[in-house]
C-alpha positions, 0 to 999 in steps of 0.5 A, a space after each residue: 900646341 898639338 902634341 901629335 903629328 898631323 897629317 897633310 893628306 886631303 883624305 885624312 880623317 880629320 877629327 873635330 878638336 874644338 875645345 872649350 875656348 873655341 866653343 865659347 867663342 862661337 857661342 859669343 859670336 852667335 850672341 853677337 849676331 843676334 844683337 845685330 839682327 834686333 835693330 831690324 825689329 826695334 824703332 828706338 834709334 838709340 837702342 838700335 845704335 847700342 844693339 848695332 855696336 854691341 853686336 858688332 864688337 861682341 861678334 868681332 872679339 869672339 871671332 878674333 878669340 876663336 881665330 887665335 885659339 885655332 892657330 895657337 893649337 897648330 904648327 905654322 903651315 897650311 893643312 887641309 884639315 878635312 877641307 873636303 869633309 866639312 859641309 861649310 867648305 865642300 858645298 854642303 848644307 852649311 855652304 848653301 845656307 851661307 850662300 842663300 844668306 849672302 845672296 839675299 843680303 845683297 838683293 836687299 841692300 841693292 833693291 830693297 834698302 828700306 828693309 834695312 832702315 833701322 840698321 842704317 839709321 842706327 849708323 847715323 852717329 858714326 856717319 855724321 862723325 865720319 862724313 858729316 851726313 846721315 848714313 845711307 845703305 852704301 855706308 852700311 855696306 861699306 862699314 861691314 865690308 871693310 870690317 869683314 876684310 879686317 877681321 878675316 885679314 887677321 885670320 889670314 895672317 895667323 893661318 899663313 903666318 909662316 909666309 912673309 909674302 902672304 903676311 905683307 899681302 894680307 896687310 896691304 889689302 887690309 890697309 888699302 880697304 881701310 884707308 883708301 876705300 873707307 876712311 879717305 872717301 868718308 873724309 872727302 865727303 866731311 870736307 864737302 868734296 866728291 866721294 872719290 876711291 883712290 884705290 879703284 880705277 877704270 874699267 873696274 870703277 867704270 864711270 871714272 872715265 865717263 865724260 860726265 864724271 870727269 866733267 863734274 870732278 873738274 868743275 869742283 872748286 880748288 885743286 883737288 877735283 883736278 887732281 882726281 881727274 888727273 889721277 883717274 886718266 893717268 893711273 887708268 891709262 898709263 900707271 896701270 900698264 907700267 905697273 903691270 909690266 913690272 909686277 904682273 896683275 898681282 900688284 892690283 888684284 892681290 894687293 890693292 883691290 877691295 874685291 880681291 881683298 875680300 876674296 883673299 880674306 873672307 873668301 879664303 875658306 872657299 878658294 878650293 872650290 873653284 872649277 879647274 876644268 877646261 869647260 870652266 876656262 872656256 866659260 871664263 874666256 867667253 864671258 870676261 873679255 866680252 864684258 871688258 869690250 862692253 865697258 870700252 865700247 860704252 865709254 867710247 860711246 859716251 865720249 863720242 856722244 859728248 863730243 857730237 853735242 849729246 843728241 846723236 848717240 845719247 840714248 844708245 850710250 845711256 842705255 849701254 851704261 845703265 844695262 852695264 850698271 845693273 847686270 854687271 855692276 850690281 848683279 854680277 859683282 855684288 850678288 853673284 860675286 860675293 853671294 856664290 863664294 861658298 858654292 863656286 869659290 872666292 874669285 867668281 867675280 874676278 875670274 868671270 866678270 871683272 873687266 879690270 881683271 881682263 884688262 890686266 890679264 891681257 897685259 900680264 900674258 903679253 906684256 909683263 915680266 911676271 911669271 911663276 917658274 916651276 922646278 919639275 924635277 922636284 914636283 911630287 904631284 900632290 896636287 896642293 897647288 891646283 887644289 888651292 888656286 882660286 882662279 881655276 888654273 891647273 898648276 900641277 900640270 905646269 909643274 909636272 913639266 917644268 913650264 912656267 905659269 903665264 896665264 891671263 887669269 893668274 892674280 899672283 896671290 902666291 898660294 900655289 907656292 905657299 902650299 907646295 911642300 917641295 918649293 917647286 914654284 916661284 913668283 918671279 919677274 925677269 926679262 921677257 926673253 925666254 919667258 915661256 921656256 921650261 926648266 931644263 932639269 927634266 924632260 916632259 917625255 920622262 915624266 909621262 908616268 905622273 900623268 
């Protein structure tokens, strides 16, 4: 436990207090990463499996040790701790190196998986046990992706241990990723059933409402395929609007979605990097809604083509589908969406490219009961809320005037309320009447000195 009073100031001259245990943990983590790289240069499958699991285990335990020791030394609560003074969290050299490594990994994974052949082969025993088939590059990716959410989820729980909302929310995304996006799809394949992700819906999983996908699932023997079709259609078109009406888009974007789960855990150190400018907001609107329109149009064209016999709109609809899969499904959601975490913040994909976020956002803004209420009379304009909003919302502007925050982009992560030192912000669901009314405790004309 720290024996001195820590400063909450962003400009505080933070001193590196890494102790011996933390340094040892970081050294072990580096050794673990080295072991993970060794299979790329070895052609012995048994040795590669040993290196893979040895490196994974060592690096995971080392990170957990580092996280436990780091937060053991600090009081509960969120501190800036020199976030703008570190190269890793302020677009410094370390951040750029990390971005290049992540981007390079995604490029190799999507288009040159043969260079990961030894790593993939090293996962064959695990894949055979879980799925009943050899590993491929997507199984490698899913395993690392899930592990990242679980390990960094522990870090988030330790960091935000003073907030029950953040703890429960983090546990939720960890469980949904591990169970519904990793174990259950693998178990379905083991039973020779279609690989299906129950935590992803159209339009994020854009092909789940394509006629070819629904037709393939419906033809599967037994009732499971029919249930998958029912799940895809009912949840995407009926369940999602109902849940969003009651809870806003947070029920999915911050509690269920794997993309949001990675952003909230592995991307947490970079949330302050999101651009809060009006120019960025204009780009956001100009990009994300056309993407939603594009996948809606593609889905309609495919259904029209299916009903018209598959010869009039076939080339056009298939071309749209392939273009969307390449530019949005691969380049945007994968390469840019995660590779640019250290440069543009943790919600690049969610903010600018995700059609599900756009769909939920429209419902949230116009048809939901969810809002973040503000108590302008208590706001001291510290700016923590705006700094840590990963969706680029200038929360302080709303708080100063006592206005509720009802934005299509808000994912309801609650971080603005968590970092507020005065309890100004509160996530609420209430009647739609009066949703946009500010609090009457203070008039905007009386606080212009704060602007």
